[in-house]
Short mmCIF file of the C-alpha atoms (twelve columns), coordinates in Angstrom:
data_MODEL
# 
_entry.id   MODEL 
# 
loop_
_atom_site.group_PDB 
_atom_site.id 
_atom_site.type_symbol 
_atom_site.label_atom_id 
_atom_site.label_alt_id 
_atom_site.label_comp_id 
_atom_site.label_asym_id 
_atom_site.label_seq_id 
_atom_site.Cartn_x 
_atom_site.Cartn_y 
_atom_site.Cartn_z 
_atom_site.pdbx_PDB_model_num 
ATOM 1   C CA . MET A 1   0.000   0.000   0.000   1 
ATOM 2   C CA . LYS A 2   2.806   2.383   0.897   1 
ATOM 3   C CA . ARG A 3   4.605   1.477   -2.300  1 
ATOM 4   C CA . SER A 4   1.489   2.252   -4.407  1 
ATOM 5   C CA . THR A 5   0.988   5.580   -2.678  1 
ATOM 6   C CA . PHE A 6   4.663   6.531   -3.196  1 
ATOM 7   C CA . PHE A 7   4.514   5.514   -6.849  1 
ATOM 8   C CA . LEU A 8   1.381   7.593   -7.381  1 
ATOM 9   C CA . ILE A 9   2.957   10.647  -5.785  1 
ATOM 10  C CA . ALA A 10  6.116   10.292  -7.855  1 
ATOM 11  C CA . THR A 11  4.055   9.987   -11.021 1 
ATOM 12  C CA . CYS A 12  2.105   13.160  -10.218 1 
ATOM 13  C CA . VAL A 13  5.282   15.118  -9.479  1 
ATOM 14  C CA . ALA A 14  6.869   14.013  -12.765 1 
ATOM 15  C CA . ALA A 15  3.737   14.963  -14.702 1 
ATOM 16  C CA . TRP A 16  3.645   18.361  -13.041 1 
ATOM 17  C CA . ALA A 17  7.324   18.979  -13.788 1 
ATOM 18  C CA . TRP A 18  6.920   17.983  -17.412 1 
ATOM 19  C CA . SER A 19  3.858   20.253  -17.765 1 
ATOM 20  C CA . SER A 20  5.706   23.198  -16.203 1 
ATOM 21  C CA . SER A 21  8.726   22.746  -18.488 1 
ATOM 22  C CA . ALA A 22  6.475   22.479  -21.545 1 
ATOM 23  C CA . ASN A 23  4.636   25.692  -20.616 1 
ATOM 24  C CA . ALA A 24  7.912   27.500  -20.047 1 
ATOM 25  C CA . ALA A 25  9.265   26.352  -23.378 1 
ATOM 26  C CA . ASP A 26  6.074   27.461  -25.101 1 
ATOM 27  C CA . ARG A 27  6.254   30.900  -23.452 1 
ATOM 28  C CA . ASN A 28  9.925   31.199  -24.392 1 
ATOM 29  C CA . ALA A 29  9.169   30.289  -28.021 1 
ATOM 30  C CA . LYS A 30  6.368   32.844  -28.151 1 
ATOM 31  C CA . GLY A 31  8.685   35.489  -26.672 1 
ATOM 32  C CA . GLN A 32  11.424  34.706  -29.193 1 
ATOM 33  C CA . ALA A 33  8.928   34.889  -32.063 1 
ATOM 34  C CA . GLY A 34  7.537   38.198  -30.800 1 
ATOM 35  C CA . LYS A 35  10.894  39.964  -30.652 1 
ATOM 36  C CA . PRO A 36  11.354  40.346  -34.460 1 
ATOM 37  C CA . ARG A 37  7.815   41.642  -34.795 1 
ATOM 38  C CA . GLN A 38  8.394   44.216  -32.055 1 
ATOM 39  C CA . ALA A 39  11.691  45.279  -33.658 1 
ATOM 40  C CA . ALA A 40  9.932   45.701  -37.005 1 
ATOM 41  C CA . ARG A 41  7.256   47.849  -35.343 1 
ATOM 42  C CA . ASP A 42  9.926   50.045  -33.729 1 
ATOM 43  C CA . THR A 43  11.761  50.484  -37.055 1 
ATOM 44  C CA . ASN A 44  8.524   51.334  -38.841 1 
ATOM 45  C CA . PHE A 45  7.678   53.931  -36.167 1 
ATOM 46  C CA . GLU A 46  11.136  55.515  -36.480 1 
ATOM 47  C CA . ASN A 47  10.712  55.763  -40.257 1 
ATOM 48  C CA . CYS A 48  7.342   57.441  -39.798 1 
ATOM 49  C CA . MET A 49  8.856   59.914  -37.336 1 
ATOM 50  C CA . LYS A 50  11.647  60.759  -39.787 1 
ATOM 51  C CA . GLY A 51  9.315   61.196  -42.738 1 
ATOM 52  C CA . LEU A 52  10.528  58.042  -44.470 1 
ATOM 53  C CA . PRO A 53  8.268   55.475  -46.173 1 
ATOM 54  C CA . CYS A 54  6.387   53.564  -43.445 1 
ATOM 55  C CA . ASP A 55  3.180   51.619  -42.709 1 
ATOM 56  C CA . ILE A 56  0.880   53.854  -40.640 1 
ATOM 57  C CA . SER A 57  -1.745  51.107  -40.368 1 
ATOM 58  C CA . VAL A 58  0.282   49.314  -37.680 1 
ATOM 59  C CA . LEU A 59  0.825   52.414  -35.527 1 
ATOM 60  C CA . THR A 60  -0.903  52.820  -32.190 1 
ATOM 61  C CA . PRO A 61  -3.010  55.948  -31.534 1 
ATOM 62  C CA . SER A 62  -0.278  57.462  -29.387 1 
ATOM 63  C CA . GLN A 63  2.328   56.816  -32.095 1 
ATOM 64  C CA . ILE A 64  0.054   58.438  -34.689 1 
ATOM 65  C CA . GLN A 65  -0.197  61.533  -32.487 1 
ATOM 66  C CA . GLU A 66  3.590   61.686  -32.133 1 
ATOM 67  C CA . MET A 67  4.015   61.215  -35.884 1 
ATOM 68  C CA . THR A 68  1.500   64.024  -36.569 1 
ATOM 69  C CA . LYS A 69  3.480   66.381  -34.322 1 
ATOM 70  C CA . ALA A 70  6.747   65.427  -36.043 1 
ATOM 71  C CA . VAL A 71  5.237   65.981  -39.510 1 
ATOM 72  C CA . HIS A 72  3.912   69.365  -38.468 1 
ATOM 73  C CA . ALA A 73  7.247   70.408  -36.962 1 
ATOM 74  C CA . ARG A 74  9.122   69.264  -40.057 1 
ATOM 75  C CA . ASN A 75  6.782   71.168  -42.383 1 
ATOM 76  C CA . TYR A 76  7.137   74.312  -40.249 1 
ATOM 77  C CA . SER A 77  10.945  74.035  -40.407 1 
ATOM 78  C CA . ASN A 78  10.813  73.649  -44.195 1 
ATOM 79  C CA . CYS A 79  8.552   76.672  -44.513 1 
ATOM 80  C CA . GLU A 80  10.759  78.684  -42.181 1 
ATOM 81  C CA . ALA A 81  13.815  77.822  -44.294 1 
ATOM 82  C CA . GLY A 82  11.972  78.671  -47.519 1 
ATOM 83  C CA . LEU A 83  12.273  75.169  -48.957 1 
ATOM 84  C CA . ALA A 84  10.119  73.967  -51.852 1 
ATOM 85  C CA . SER A 85  8.848   71.061  -49.696 1 
ATOM 86  C CA . CYS A 86  6.910   73.518  -47.516 1 
ATOM 87  C CA . ASP A 87  3.107   73.055  -47.468 1 
ATOM 88  C CA . PRO A 88  1.641   76.346  -46.204 1 
ATOM 89  C CA . THR A 89  -1.882  74.861  -46.028 1 
ATOM 90  C CA . ARG A 90  -0.830  72.857  -42.970 1 
ATOM 91  C CA . LEU A 91  0.179   75.941  -41.008 1 
ATOM 92  C CA . SER A 92  -1.930  77.729  -38.462 1 
ATOM 93  C CA . GLN A 93  -2.652  81.409  -38.885 1 
ATOM 94  C CA . ASP A 94  0.012   82.449  -36.385 1 
ATOM 95  C CA . GLU A 95  2.559   80.118  -37.990 1 
ATOM 96  C CA . ALA A 96  1.666   81.341  -41.473 1 
ATOM 97  C CA . ARG A 97  2.042   84.938  -40.306 1 
ATOM 98  C CA . GLY A 98  5.498   84.185  -38.851 1 
ATOM 99  C CA . ILE A 99  6.574   82.335  -42.004 1 
ATOM 100 C CA . MET A 100 5.462   85.221  -44.224 1 
ATOM 101 C CA . ASN A 101 7.379   87.679  -42.070 1 
ATOM 102 C CA . ALA A 102 10.524  85.511  -42.354 1 
ATOM 103 C CA . PHE A 103 10.015  85.211  -46.128 1 
ATOM 104 C CA . HIS A 104 9.597   88.963  -46.384 1 
ATOM 105 C CA . LEU A 105 12.854  89.537  -44.499 1 
ATOM 106 C CA . ARG A 106 14.722  87.034  -46.707 1 
ATOM 107 C CA . ASN A 107 13.395  88.707  -49.830 1 
ATOM 108 C CA . ALA A 108 14.399  92.144  -48.525 1 
ATOM 109 C CA . ARG A 109 17.946  90.917  -47.789 1 
ATOM 110 C CA . ALA A 110 18.161  89.298  -51.227 1 
ATOM 111 C CA . CYS A 111 17.104  92.532  -52.899 1 
ATOM 112 C CA . VAL A 112 19.592  94.597  -50.911 1 
ATOM 113 C CA . ASP A 113 22.360  92.128  -51.766 1 
ATOM 114 C CA . GLY A 114 21.407  92.159  -55.450 1 
ATOM 115 C CA . GLN A 115 20.608  88.454  -55.651 1 
ATOM 116 C CA . ALA A 116 18.663  86.976  -58.556 1 
ATOM 117 C CA . LEU A 117 15.884  85.565  -56.347 1 
ATOM 118 C CA . CYS A 118 14.816  89.057  -55.244 1 
ATOM 119 C CA . ASN A 119 11.160  89.933  -55.855 1 
ATOM 120 C CA . PRO A 120 11.003  93.757  -55.751 1 
ATOM 121 C CA . ARG A 121 7.195   93.745  -55.926 1 
ATOM 122 C CA . LEU A 122 7.056   92.483  -52.333 1 
ATOM 123 C CA . LEU A 123 9.156   95.336  -50.926 1 
ATOM 124 C CA . THR A 124 7.892   98.228  -48.897 1 
ATOM 125 C CA . GLU A 125 8.824   101.788 -49.835 1 
ATOM 126 C CA . SER A 126 11.645  101.924 -47.301 1 
ATOM 127 C CA . GLU A 127 12.976  98.521  -48.401 1 
ATOM 128 C CA . ALA A 128 12.802  99.573  -52.057 1 
ATOM 129 C CA . ALA A 129 14.739  102.723 -51.203 1 
ATOM 130 C CA . SER A 130 17.378  100.632 -49.371 1 
ATOM 131 C CA . MET A 131 17.606  98.291  -52.351 1 
ATOM 132 C CA . ALA A 132 18.068  101.214 -54.777 1 
ATOM 133 C CA . ASP A 133 20.760  102.772 -52.555 1 
ATOM 134 C CA . ALA A 134 22.638  99.455  -52.256 1 
ATOM 135 C CA . GLY A 135 22.383  98.971  -56.026 1 
ATOM 136 C CA . ARG A 136 23.859  102.425 -56.653 1 
ATOM 137 C CA . LYS A 137 26.746  101.676 -54.296 1 
ATOM 138 C CA . ARG A 138 27.466  98.331  -55.982 1 
ATOM 139 C CA . ASN A 139 27.365  99.915  -59.426 1 
ATOM 140 C CA . ARG A 140 29.673  102.702 -58.254 1 
ATOM 141 C CA . ASP A 141 32.150  100.148 -56.879 1 
ATOM 142 C CA . HIS A 142 32.069  98.234  -60.177 1 
ATOM 143 C CA . CYS A 143 32.713  101.426 -62.124 1 
ATOM 144 C CA . MET A 144 35.485  102.565 -59.778 1 
ATOM 145 C CA . LYS A 145 37.226  99.209  -60.260 1 
ATOM 146 C CA . GLY A 146 36.657  99.169  -64.011 1 
ATOM 147 C CA . GLU A 147 34.675  95.933  -63.832 1 
ATOM 148 C CA . ALA A 148 32.287  94.660  -66.473 1 
ATOM 149 C CA . GLY A 149 29.239  95.083  -64.221 1 
ATOM 150 C CA . CYS A 150 29.521  98.872  -64.361 1 
ATOM 151 C CA . ASP A 151 26.530  100.787 -65.762 1 
ATOM 152 C CA . PRO A 152 27.610  104.428 -66.212 1 
ATOM 153 C CA . MET A 153 24.025  105.450 -66.985 1 
ATOM 154 C CA . LYS A 154 23.097  104.799 -63.336 1 
ATOM 155 C CA . LEU A 155 25.805  107.082 -61.913 1 
ATOM 156 C CA . ASN A 156 25.005  110.520 -60.559 1 
ATOM 157 C CA . GLN A 157 27.111  113.519 -61.483 1 
ATOM 158 C CA . GLN A 158 29.408  113.226 -58.463 1 
ATOM 159 C CA . ASP A 159 30.029  109.504 -58.906 1 
ATOM 160 C CA . LEU A 160 30.470  109.906 -62.658 1 
ATOM 161 C CA . ALA A 161 33.160  112.553 -62.101 1 
ATOM 162 C CA . ALA A 162 34.991  110.280 -59.629 1 
ATOM 163 C CA . VAL A 163 34.758  107.300 -61.976 1 
ATOM 164 C CA . LEU A 164 36.042  109.330 -64.947 1 
ATOM 165 C CA . LYS A 165 38.949  110.582 -62.863 1 
ATOM 166 C CA . ILE A 166 40.078  107.141 -61.704 1 
ATOM 167 C CA . SER A 167 39.455  105.679 -65.166 1 
ATOM 168 C CA . SER A 168 41.666  108.381 -66.656 1 
ATOM 169 C CA . SER A 169 44.345  107.563 -64.075 1 
ATOM 170 C CA . ARG A 170 44.201  103.834 -64.951 1 
ATOM 171 C CA . ASN A 171 44.430  104.617 -68.671 1 
ATOM 172 C CA . PHE A 172 47.403  106.909 -68.031 1 
ATOM 173 C CA . ASP A 173 49.175  104.115 -66.118 1 
ATOM 174 C CA . ARG A 174 48.529  101.669 -68.969 1 
ATOM 175 C CA . CYS A 175 49.895  104.130 -71.500 1 
ATOM 176 C CA . MET A 176 52.971  104.753 -69.359 1 
ATOM 177 C CA . ARG A 177 53.629  101.001 -69.330 1 
ATOM 178 C CA . GLY A 178 53.010  100.745 -73.072 1 
ATOM 179 C CA . GLU A 179 50.156  98.274  -72.742 1 
ATOM 180 C CA . PHE A 180 48.001  97.416  -75.746 1 
ATOM 181 C CA . ASN A 181 44.759  98.603  -74.110 1 
ATOM 182 C CA . CYS A 182 46.023  102.157 -73.708 1 
ATOM 183 C CA . ASP A 183 43.625  104.753 -75.127 1 
ATOM 184 C CA . PRO A 184 45.803  107.697 -76.243 1 
ATOM 185 C CA . LEU A 185 42.731  109.709 -77.281 1 
ATOM 186 C CA . SER A 186 41.619  109.874 -73.635 1 
ATOM 187 C CA . LEU A 187 44.869  111.489 -72.502 1 
ATOM 188 C CA . SER A 188 45.220  115.149 -71.776 1 
ATOM 189 C CA . LYS A 189 47.920  117.169 -73.546 1 
ATOM 190 C CA . GLU A 190 50.209  116.985 -70.533 1 
ATOM 191 C CA . GLN A 191 49.596  113.252 -70.114 1 
ATOM 192 C CA . ALA A 192 50.186  112.664 -73.827 1 
ATOM 193 C CA . ARG A 193 53.524  114.524 -73.607 1 
ATOM 194 C CA . VAL A 194 54.642  112.474 -70.591 1 
ATOM 195 C CA . VAL A 195 53.516  109.206 -72.235 1 
ATOM 196 C CA . GLU A 196 55.372  110.090 -75.433 1 
ATOM 197 C CA . ASN A 197 58.585  110.795 -73.504 1 
ATOM 198 C CA . GLU A 198 58.224  107.498 -71.630 1 
ATOM 199 C CA . ALA A 199 57.636  105.598 -74.874 1 
ATOM 200 C CA . HIS A 200 60.721  107.262 -76.352 1 
ATOM 201 C CA . LYS A 201 62.797  106.145 -73.349 1 
ATOM 202 C CA . ARG A 202 61.461  102.582 -73.618 1 
ATOM 203 C CA . ASN A 203 62.324  102.442 -77.312 1 
ATOM 204 C CA . PHE A 204 65.830  103.800 -76.679 1 
ATOM 205 C CA . ASN A 205 66.439  101.222 -73.932 1 
ATOM 206 C CA . THR A 206 65.147  98.482  -76.222 1 
ATOM 207 C CA . CYS A 207 67.542  99.570  -78.978 1 
ATOM 208 C CA . MET A 208 70.428  99.737  -76.529 1 
ATOM 209 C CA . SER A 209 69.736  96.161  -75.378 1 
ATOM 210 C CA . GLY A 210 69.263  94.888  -78.924 1 
ATOM 211 C CA . GLY A 211 65.549  94.138  -78.628 1 
ATOM 212 C CA . PHE A 212 63.733  92.963  -81.736 1 
ATOM 213 C CA . ASN A 213 61.039  95.664  -81.382 1 
ATOM 214 C CA . CYS A 214 63.526  98.527  -81.518 1 
ATOM 215 C CA . ASP A 215 62.413  101.353 -83.823 1 
ATOM 216 C CA . MET A 216 65.553  103.114 -85.033 1 
ATOM 217 C CA . LEU A 217 63.484  105.715 -86.888 1 
ATOM 218 C CA . LYS A 218 62.307  107.213 -83.588 1 
ATOM 219 C CA . LEU A 219 65.832  107.781 -82.259 1 
ATOM 220 C CA . THR A 220 67.768  111.026 -82.390 1 
ATOM 221 C CA . ASN A 221 71.178  111.158 -84.061 1 
ATOM 222 C CA . GLU A 222 72.950  110.849 -80.713 1 
ATOM 223 C CA . GLU A 223 70.740  107.961 -79.641 1 
ATOM 224 C CA . THR A 224 71.291  106.221 -82.985 1 
ATOM 225 C CA . SER A 225 75.052  106.480 -82.541 1 
ATOM 226 C CA . ALA A 226 74.780  105.152 -78.972 1 
ATOM 227 C CA . ALA A 227 72.582  102.236 -80.081 1 
ATOM 228 C CA . ARG A 228 74.994  101.320 -82.892 1 
ATOM 229 C CA . GLY A 229 77.929  101.514 -80.473 1 
ATOM 230 C CA . ALA A 230 76.087  99.173  -78.085 1 
ATOM 231 C CA . ALA A 231 75.425  96.780  -80.980 1 
ATOM 232 C CA . LEU A 232 79.131  96.779  -81.895 1 
ATOM 233 C CA . ARG A 233 80.080  96.060  -78.284 1 
ATOM 234 C CA . ARG A 234 77.595  93.184  -78.123 1 
ATOM 235 C CA . ASN A 235 78.981  91.765  -81.350 1 
ATOM 236 C CA . ALA A 236 82.549  91.997  -80.000 1 
ATOM 237 C CA . GLN A 237 81.484  90.168  -76.833 1 
ATOM 238 C CA . ASN A 238 79.795  87.471  -78.895 1 
ATOM 239 C CA . CYS A 239 82.911  87.028  -80.999 1 
ATOM 240 C CA . VAL A 240 85.175  86.797  -77.947 1 
ATOM 241 C CA . ALA A 241 82.768  84.234  -76.452 1 
ATOM 242 C CA . GLY A 242 82.820  82.224  -79.686 1 
ATOM 243 C CA . LEU A 243 79.076  82.521  -80.326 1 
ATOM 244 C CA . THR A 244 77.518  81.881  -83.709 1 
ATOM 245 C CA . THR A 245 75.959  85.362  -83.692 1 
ATOM 246 C CA . CYS A 246 79.398  86.887  -84.132 1 
ATOM 247 C CA . ASP A 247 79.907  89.033  -87.248 1 
ATOM 248 C CA . PRO A 248 83.691  89.353  -87.756 1 
ATOM 249 C CA . SER A 249 83.219  91.972  -90.478 1 
ATOM 250 C CA . LEU A 250 82.049  94.490  -87.859 1 
ATOM 251 C CA . LEU A 251 85.057  94.067  -85.561 1 
ATOM 252 C CA . SER A 252 87.739  96.673  -85.100 1 
ATOM 253 C CA . ARG A 253 91.414  95.740  -85.118 1 
ATOM 254 C CA . ASP A 254 91.545  95.543  -81.315 1 
ATOM 255 C CA . ASP A 255 88.381  93.470  -81.205 1 
ATOM 256 C CA . SER A 256 89.753  91.119  -83.885 1 
ATOM 257 C CA . GLU A 257 92.930  90.619  -81.881 1 
ATOM 258 C CA . ALA A 258 90.897  89.960  -78.720 1 
ATOM 259 C CA . MET A 259 88.731  87.455  -80.605 1 
ATOM 260 C CA . SER A 260 91.822  85.667  -81.992 1 
ATOM 261 C CA . ALA A 261 93.403  85.502  -78.536 1 
ATOM 262 C CA . ALA A 262 90.220  84.114  -76.991 1 
ATOM 263 C CA . GLU A 263 89.853  81.558  -79.795 1 
ATOM 264 C CA . ALA A 264 93.486  80.472  -79.403 1 
ATOM 265 C CA . LYS A 265 92.983  80.032  -75.657 1 
ATOM 266 C CA . ARG A 266 89.833  77.969  -76.179 1 
ATOM 267 C CA . ASN A 267 91.649  75.781  -78.716 1 
ATOM 268 C CA . LEU A 268 94.620  75.300  -76.356 1 
ATOM 269 C CA . ASP A 269 92.285  74.270  -73.518 1 
ATOM 270 C CA . ALA A 270 90.511  71.817  -75.840 1 
ATOM 271 C CA . CYS A 271 93.813  70.292  -76.944 1 
ATOM 272 C CA . ARG A 272 95.089  70.063  -73.389 1 
ATOM 273 C CA . ASN A 273 91.965  68.155  -72.409 1 
ATOM 274 C CA . GLY A 274 91.940  65.998  -75.535 1 
ATOM 275 C CA . LEU A 275 88.578  67.284  -76.738 1 
ATOM 276 C CA . ALA A 276 87.244  66.644  -80.233 1 
ATOM 277 C CA . ASN A 277 87.156  70.346  -81.136 1 
ATOM 278 C CA . CYS A 278 90.933  70.661  -80.730 1 
ATOM 279 C CA . ASN A 279 92.732  71.965  -83.833 1 
ATOM 280 C CA . PRO A 280 96.391  70.974  -83.413 1 
ATOM 281 C CA . LEU A 281 97.357  72.838  -86.591 1 
ATOM 282 C CA . ALA A 282 96.337  76.131  -84.999 1 
ATOM 283 C CA . LEU A 283 98.616  75.620  -81.983 1 
ATOM 284 C CA . PRO A 284 101.740 77.752  -81.728 1 
ATOM 285 C CA . LYS A 285 104.999 75.876  -81.508 1 
ATOM 286 C CA . ARG A 286 105.510 76.756  -77.846 1 
ATOM 287 C CA . ASP A 287 102.261 74.929  -76.958 1 
ATOM 288 C CA . GLN A 288 102.683 71.892  -79.210 1 
ATOM 289 C CA . ASP A 289 105.256 70.192  -76.927 1 
ATOM 290 C CA . GLU A 290 102.997 70.599  -73.874 1 
ATOM 291 C CA . VAL A 291 99.961  69.249  -75.728 1 
ATOM 292 C CA . GLU A 292 101.960 66.260  -77.026 1 
ATOM 293 C CA . GLN A 293 103.173 65.457  -73.501 1 
ATOM 294 C CA . LEU A 294 99.634  65.612  -72.112 1 
ATOM 295 C CA . SER A 295 98.358  63.451  -74.984 1 
ATOM 296 C CA . ALA A 296 101.122 60.868  -74.344 1 
ATOM 297 C CA . LYS A 297 100.235 60.814  -70.628 1 
ATOM 298 C CA . ARG A 298 96.538  60.270  -71.406 1 
ATOM 299 C CA . ASN A 299 97.435  57.450  -73.806 1 
ATOM 300 C CA . LEU A 300 99.678  55.812  -71.155 1 
ATOM 301 C CA . ASP A 301 96.845  56.016  -68.619 1 
ATOM 302 C CA . ARG A 302 94.453  54.333  -71.069 1 
ATOM 303 C CA . CYS A 303 96.961  51.571  -71.756 1 
ATOM 304 C CA . LEU A 304 97.588  50.981  -68.052 1 
ATOM 305 C CA . GLN A 305 93.817  50.748  -67.556 1 
ATOM 306 C CA . PHE A 306 93.589  48.190  -70.413 1 
ATOM 307 C CA . LEU A 307 91.233  50.394  -72.433 1 
ATOM 308 C CA . ALA A 308 90.581  49.749  -76.116 1 
ATOM 309 C CA . SER A 309 91.453  53.365  -76.954 1 
ATOM 310 C CA . CYS A 310 95.089  52.694  -76.043 1 
ATOM 311 C CA . ASP A 311 97.505  53.366  -78.952 1 
ATOM 312 C CA . PRO A 312 100.687 51.308  -78.346 1 
ATOM 313 C CA . SER A 313 102.463 53.018  -81.248 1 
ATOM 314 C CA . LEU A 314 102.630 56.203  -79.188 1 
ATOM 315 C CA . LEU A 315 104.329 54.518  -76.229 1 
ATOM 316 C CA . SER A 316 108.009 55.019  -75.536 1 
ATOM 317 C CA . SER A 317 110.240 52.099  -74.558 1 
ATOM 318 C CA . PRO A 318 109.959 52.695  -70.793 1 
ATOM 319 C CA . GLU A 319 106.199 53.151  -71.160 1 
ATOM 320 C CA . MET A 320 105.936 49.912  -73.133 1 
ATOM 321 C CA . ILE A 321 107.789 48.132  -70.303 1 
ATOM 322 C CA . LEU A 322 105.303 49.533  -67.750 1 
ATOM 323 C CA . VAL A 323 102.332 48.455  -69.856 1 
ATOM 324 C CA . SER A 324 103.781 44.982  -70.419 1 
ATOM 325 C CA . GLU A 325 104.351 44.567  -66.695 1 
ATOM 326 C CA . ALA A 326 100.743 45.641  -66.033 1 
ATOM 327 C CA . TYR A 327 99.421  43.048  -68.476 1 
ATOM 328 C CA . ARG A 328 101.676 40.374  -66.927 1 
ATOM 329 C CA . GLN A 329 100.358 41.117  -63.453 1 
ATOM 330 C CA . ARG A 330 96.783  40.963  -64.730 1 
ATOM 331 C CA . ARG A 331 97.422  37.553  -66.300 1 
ATOM 332 C CA . ALA A 332 99.002  36.368  -63.061 1 
ATOM 333 C CA . ARG A 333 95.985  37.493  -61.037 1 
ATOM 334 C CA . ALA A 334 93.680  35.795  -63.492 1 
ATOM 335 C CA . GLY A 335 95.688  32.538  -63.249 1 
ATOM 336 C CA . SER A 336 95.726  32.534  -59.456 1 
ATOM 337 C CA . GLY A 337 91.975  33.177  -59.477 1 
ATOM 338 C CA . ARG A 338 91.386  29.987  -61.463 1 
# 
């Protein structure tokens, strides 16, 4: 009897435990399945609050109220910023009045600043006067700077006089520098005289330096003589330097002697260094022995270095012995290396 009672109790406890674990597992499964749905609802609500595509049919009444407030606030911000996404029909009368005041101020600033989005028909008399005054100042600045936006027809007498004065000064500076956009007809007699003297000086300096745009016809007799003397000096310098622009027919006797001396020195240096432009026939006898000794030394060095440019026919007997010994030592080193 005791055993039956114990067995019955144990069976009931096991059944209760199994039922409890099954219910817990079922509740856990339902909770796990509900989490993705709740996350989706939260994401959908966030999209609705941000004005992104969303499903409003799954929103709760409180969420719809919050979304309505967010939409209203967003539309008010767009209207306040003057964006095209503004819907003024959603605004209250006070909000619409504030938005119109802000729009009016933006339009007034745009008109004063000369922006393209200005609507002058919406301006008051005082704002229109401010816009006209700012426009006159901008136009005056453009004209004073010589910019393309200048409209001289809009200048008053005082501004026009100031603009003409500074424009005349700029034209005078351009003419003094010899620029292509100089207008000589706009110069006064005094300015024209000064500009002509400056142009004469520029031309004289150009002729003295041998510029290609030198106009010899505009020089005086003294200036022509000075320019020709400078040209002769430049030619003498070119001849002494051995340049191809040298014209020997224009050289004086002293310049010819200086050119010959410089050419002889250049030839001696070339022969001393064994250069290809050496002309041994033009060497004086006192320099031929030195050049031959230097040439023999260079040939010995090439032979001792086993170069192909070595000419053994130019070696003396002692030099041939040195070269032979050098070759013998090289052969010995090669044999020991094997």
